[in-house]
Every structure is written in C-alpha cells, then in structure tokens.
N, C-alpha and C positions, 0 to 999 in steps of 0.2 A: 523413508516414507513409502507406504504401500497403497498405491491407488487411492489417494485421498484420505488415507488413515495414517496414523502415526502411533507407534508403540512408545508409551510413556509409563515408565515404572510398572511393567507387566500389564497395563491396561491399554487396550486398543481403542482409540478415540477416533471419531469421525471428524474430519476438518470441514469447515463450512464450504471450502472452496480449494481446488488444487492450484498450483502454480500455472498450469497450462490454461485453466479457466480464467485465471487473473490476466494472464498475458493476452488472451483473446479479448477480454473486455477493453483492454487499453488499445488494442489494434482497431476494434470496431467503433469506438466512441470518438466523435468529433467534439473538441472542446467548445463549450459555449457558456460563458460566464460574464457576470458584471461585478464590479467591486474588486475587493482584495482576495484573489484566488489562493494566495499563499496562506493567509490567515484562516480562511474557511477550510482549506485542506488540513491545516494543523489541528483545527477543532475536531475534525473527523478522526484523525490519528490519535488525538488525546483520549478517545474513548478506549484505546487499547494499551496505552503507555503513558507514563509521565515524562519520559525521556524523549522529547519531540525532536530536537535539532541534534544532529550527529555531526554536522559540519557545514561549511559555507565556502563558497568560492566567489569570484568577482561578481557574478549575477545569478547565482543558483544557491539554494539551500538543500541540504540533504537530510532526510529523516530516517525513520526506522527501516530495518532490513525487511525485504518482502517476505522471506521465509519466516522471519520471526513474527511478523503481524499476521500471517496466515495461521500460525500455530496459536496465536492469541484470539483467533476467531473472527478475522475480518469478514464481514458480510458482503454479499454481492452488491447490495444497494450502496454500501459505503464505497466499494471499489468503483462502481459506476460513477458515483458522485466525484471522486477524486479524478477520474478520467475526464469528466466533463469540466472540471476546474483547471484543466491543463496540467495536472501533475503528470509525471512520467516515471518509468522504472529505469533507473540508471544501470546499464549493463556492467559497467566497471565495478561498482560497489555492491550491486544487487539490492539497492535500497530505493525508496521513493525520493524524487527530487522535483523541485519546482523552480522555474526561472522567475526571478523577481525584478 
C-alpha cells in the first residue's frame, strides 16, 4: 500500500480510508448503542462482502479482515458506525470482532 493508495493490476486506486485512519476512528469513538449491536454491525459489513462470519469463540464473533474491507471501500461513516456499535479490531487476526 502506498499512502492510502493500492496498486491493483497496474492501476493505482485511491482507498477511501487508510488503516491508520481506521484505527484512529476506533480509538476516538465511545460505543453507544441499543439493541443487537452484533446484528447491526454485520448488516454494515454485508455492504462489502457476503462472507460475514469468519469464526466464533465463547463470546465473540469474528468477521472480515480489516485490510480486506478497506480494499473493498469501507467508508468513514460505516467505520464510525461499527465503532459506535462496540465492534473492535482484533489485533491477533486483524479482523473486525464483536462480543455477543
């Protein structure tokens, strides 16, 4: 990746957001939601992929990889909404995760 741009098949495309910008959104936002935050977060992620669940543990679900969804065009607004819904970025797998 080159400063928010990615070389794909000899075409340099602008990404909507860099990983650093995404990390900052998740650092700055305090979660505030009512209802099923996991379901609402999956609805946001479904805009970018049909492969929503990548794994689950005792009380957490794992979804798409952060770098992958950035390449698919994750918007700042959707990232902010995920952060408000108490989704997180799992450092071990580099993917979005949500406690259920």
